[in-house]
C-alpha positions as a Markdown table, in Angstrom:
| # | Residue | x | y | z |
|---|---|---|---|---|
| 1 | Unk | -7.2 | -4.5 | 11.9 |
| 2 | Unk | -4.9 | -3.8 | 8.9 |
| 3 | Unk | -1.9 | -4.2 | 11.2 |
| 4 | Unk | -2.9 | -7.4 | 12.5 |
| 5 | Unk | -3.7 | -8.5 | 8.6 |
| 6 | Unk | -0.1 | -7.3 | 7.7 |
| 7 | Unk | 1.6 | -9.3 | 10.4 |
| 8 | Unk | -0.4 | -12.4 | 9.4 |
| 9 | Unk | 0.5 | -11.9 | 5.7 |
| 10 | Unk | 4.0 | -11.4 | 6.7 |
| 11 | Unk | 4.2 | -14.4 | 8.8 |
| 12 | Unk | 2.7 | -16.4 | 6.2 |
| 13 | Unk | 5.1 | -15.1 | 3.7 |
| 14 | Unk | 8.0 | -15.8 | 5.7 |
| 15 | Unk | 6.8 | -19.5 | 6.3 |
| 16 | Unk | 6.4 | -20.0 | 2.7 |
| 17 | Unk | 9.9 | -18.6 | 2.2 |
| 18 | Unk | 11.3 | -21.0 | 4.7 |
| 19 | Unk | 9.3 | -24.0 | 3.4 |
| 20 | Unk | 10.8 | -23.3 | -0.1 |
| 21 | Unk | 14.3 | -23.1 | 1.5 |
| 22 | Unk | 13.7 | -26.4 | 3.2 |
| 23 | Unk | 12.5 | -28.0 | -0.1 |
| 24 | Unk | 15.3 | -26.6 | -2.0 |
| 25 | Unk | 17.8 | -28.0 | 0.5 |
| 26 | Unk | 16.1 | -31.6 | 1.1 |
| 27 | Unk | 15.2 | -32.7 | -2.5 |
| 28 | Unk | 17.1 | -33.1 | -5.7 |
| 29 | Unk | 16.3 | -32.8 | -9.4 |
| 30 | Unk | 13.4 | -31.1 | -10.9 |
| 31 | Unk | 11.6 | -30.9 | -7.6 |
| 32 | Unk | 14.0 | -28.3 | -6.4 |
| 33 | Unk | 12.0 | -25.9 | -8.7 |
| 34 | Unk | 9.1 | -26.3 | -6.3 |
| 35 | Unk | 11.3 | -25.0 | -3.5 |
| 36 | Unk | 12.6 | -22.1 | -5.6 |
| 37 | Unk | 9.1 | -21.1 | -6.6 |
| 38 | Unk | 8.0 | -21.2 | -3.0 |
| 39 | Unk | 10.9 | -18.9 | -2.1 |
| 40 | Unk | 10.0 | -16.5 | -4.8 |
| 41 | Unk | 6.3 | -16.4 | -3.8 |
| 42 | Unk | 7.4 | -16.0 | -0.1 |
| 43 | Unk | 9.9 | -13.2 | -1.0 |
| 44 | Unk | 7.2 | -11.5 | -3.0 |
| 45 | Unk | 4.9 | -11.4 | 0.0 |
| 46 | Unk | 7.5 | -10.1 | 2.1 |
| 47 | Unk | 8.2 | -7.0 | -0.4 |
| 48 | Unk | 4.6 | -6.4 | -0.8 |
| 49 | Unk | 4.2 | -5.9 | 2.9 |
| 50 | Unk | 7.2 | -3.7 | 3.1 |
| 51 | Unk | 6.1 | -1.2 | 0.2 |
| 52 | Unk | 2.5 | -1.4 | 0.7 |
| 53 | Unk | 0.8 | 2.0 | 1.0 |
| 54 | Unk | -1.7 | 2.2 | 3.9 |
| 55 | Unk | -3.3 | 5.5 | 3.7 |
| 56 | Unk | -4.2 | 8.3 | 1.1 |
| 57 | Unk | -1.6 | 10.9 | 0.4 |
| 58 | Unk | -0.8 | 13.2 | -2.3 |
| 59 | Unk | 2.0 | 12.5 | -4.9 |
| 60 | Unk | 4.0 | 15.5 | -3.7 |
| 61 | Unk | 3.7 | 14.1 | 0.0 |
| 62 | Unk | 4.9 | 10.9 | -1.3 |
| 63 | Unk | 8.0 | 12.3 | -3.2 |
| 64 | Unk | 9.0 | 14.6 | 0.0 |
| 65 | Unk | 8.6 | 11.8 | 2.4 |
| 66 | Unk | 6.3 | 13.7 | 4.4 |
| 67 | Unk | 4.2 | 11.9 | 6.9 |
| 68 | Unk | 0.5 | 11.9 | 5.7 |
| 69 | Unk | -1.9 | 14.0 | 7.6 |
| 70 | Unk | -4.9 | 12.4 | 9.3 |
| 71 | Unk | -5.8 | 9.5 | 7.1 |
| 72 | Unk | -3.5 | 11.2 | 4.3 |
| 73 | Unk | -6.2 | 14.3 | 4.0 |
| 74 | Unk | -4.7 | 17.3 | 2.5 |
| 75 | Unk | -5.1 | 20.0 | 5.0 |
| 76 | Unk | -3.1 | 22.7 | 3.3 |
| 77 | Unk | -5.0 | 25.4 | 1.2 |
| 78 | Unk | -5.8 | 24.0 | -2.2 |
| 79 | Unk | -3.3 | 24.9 | -4.9 |
| 80 | Unk | -4.9 | 26.8 | -7.9 |
| 81 | Unk | -4.1 | 23.9 | -10.3 |
| 82 | Unk | -6.5 | 21.5 | -8.4 |
| 83 | Unk | -10.2 | 21.3 | -9.1 |
| 84 | Unk | -12.9 | 20.0 | -6.9 |
| 85 | Unk | -14.8 | 16.9 | -8.3 |
| 86 | Unk | -18.3 | 15.5 | -7.6 |
| 87 | Unk | -16.4 | 12.4 | -6.2 |
| 88 | Unk | -17.0 | 12.0 | -2.4 |
| 89 | Unk | -16.4 | 9.2 | -0.2 |
| 90 | Unk | -16.3 | 8.1 | 3.5 |
| 91 | Unk | -12.9 | 7.6 | 4.8 |
| 92 | Unk | -13.0 | 4.1 | 6.5 |
| 93 | Unk | -10.2 | 5.3 | 9.0 |
| 94 | Unk | -11.6 | 8.6 | 10.2 |
| 95 | Unk | -15.3 | 8.1 | 9.1 |
| 96 | Unk | -15.1 | 11.7 | 7.7 |
| 97 | Unk | -16.6 | 12.5 | 4.3 |
| 98 | Unk | -13.7 | 13.5 | 1.8 |
| 99 | Unk | -13.9 | 15.2 | -1.5 |
| 100 | Unk | -11.7 | 14.3 | -4.3 |
| 101 | Unk | -9.7 | 17.2 | -5.9 |
| 102 | Unk | -7.8 | 16.7 | -9.1 |
| 103 | Unk | -5.1 | 18.3 | -11.3 |
| 104 | Unk | -6.5 | 18.2 | -14.8 |
| 105 | Unk | -3.1 | 18.4 | -16.5 |
| 106 | Unk | -1.5 | 15.6 | -14.5 |
| 107 | Unk | -4.4 | 13.6 | -13.1 |
| 108 | Unk | -2.8 | 14.0 | -9.5 |
| 109 | Unk | -5.5 | 13.3 | -6.9 |
| 110 | Unk | -5.8 | 15.0 | -3.5 |
| 111 | Unk | -8.2 | 14.1 | -0.7 |
| 112 | Unk | -9.7 | 16.9 | 1.4 |
| 113 | Unk | -12.4 | 16.9 | 4.1 |
| 114 | Unk | -15.6 | 18.0 | 2.6 |
| 115 | Unk | -16.7 | 20.9 | 5.0 |
């Protein structure tokens, strides 16, 4: 579902960018600002699609460019610095219950299957 939504938003952003370019090339004067604004909005939409995060993952996994585990669930043994919280939720992708673990010093959060 999210893949289709991303494609739809990407196509819409591209169309807005192209409409802005068309306005920019066909009008003169102050109306050109409308075309420029449309191009900025379309480009922002494309950038948002390119950099959007689609799954939960730890900050360490983000920095190391590792592929996230199943739905970004941290499957490695918990590091000593992390503490389990009372926060739990159902992951919408896997339908598994996850527990939030947090590093009290940095605020980094990790998500682990609540077994």
